[in-house]
Each structure stands twice: as C-alpha cells, then as structure tokens.
C-alpha positions, 0 to 999 in steps of 0.5 A: 500500500502506498498511502496509510489512508488507503490501508484497510484492516480488521482484527479478529480475536478468538472468543470461543472454539471456531468463533471470532470477534471481528473489530474494525478501526471505528470500533464496530464489532461482529462475530463470525463462526462455523454456522452452529448459531446465528453468527455469520459464517466467513462465506456469508461475510464475503457475500455481504461484502460483495452485495453491500459494496455495490449497494452503497454505490447504487444508493449514492448514485441514484439517491442524488436523483430520488430517495429510494422507497425501498432497497433490498439485495439478495446474493446467492452462491454455491459452495463448491469443492473441485480442482481449485479447492473449496470456494464459492461459485455461481455468485448471483446478486439481485438488486430490488430498488423501488423509487417514487413515481414521477420525474425524479424516480424516473431519473433514478431508474434510468441511471440505475443500470449504468450505475450498476455497470460502473460499480461492477466494472470500476467502483466496488473494491470488494467485487473487483477484488474477487473478480480479478483474483487478488493474491493473499499473503500469509504470515505467522507472527513470532511465537510468544512465550 
C-alpha cells in the first residue's frame, strides 16, 4: 500500500472454539463462526461484502436523483469443492430498488443500470477484488512465550 489512508484492516480475536470477534478501526464489532448459531459464517461475510459494496454505490448514485422507497439485495452462491479447492461459485446478486413515481424516480431508474455497470466494472473494491483474483499473503507472527 502506498498511502496509510488507503490501508484497510480488521482484527479478529478468538472468543470461543471456531468463533471470532471481528473489530474494525471505528470500533464496530461482529462475530463470525462455523454456522452452529446465528453468527455469520466467513462465506456469508464475503457475500455481504460483495452485495453491500455495490449497494452503497447504487444508493449514492441514484439517491442524488430520488430517495429510494425501498432497497433490498439478495446474493446467492454455491459452495463448491473441485480442482481449485473449496470456494464459492455461481455468485448471483439481485438488486430490488423501488423509487417514487414521477420525474425524479424516473431519473433514478434510468441511471440505475449504468450505475450498476460502473460499480461492477470500476467502483466496488470488494467485487473487483474477487473478480480479478487478488493474491493473499500469509504470515505467522513470532511465537510468544
């Protein structure tokens, strides 16, 4: 990373067997686990990140024209295990944006497809990272006594 402002990070602390508390730099917290309770599984967090990244883009772009009446997003994926190992495939996102009737709502509906394309092809960091396939570097911290 070239600039400290561009650095993104979260920290995870083990709070139980297979259960972690995730904390962001602003103090927000969520828990993640193995799916034996209501906590999000890691794959669900990835799906939420993909959908919400483009959701934010669409909201910011279209709400300049009209405030949404409602906005719901559903993202589906299939857990796969093949020659590439375990991964999610066939990711499909459905955006259900409802704008008010009238000129402003028409303007928002008109710009929505182009906003979605801009988000997917350029703006959404999460979706772009997944689609271009970014390498991950692992490091083990020095053992502590």
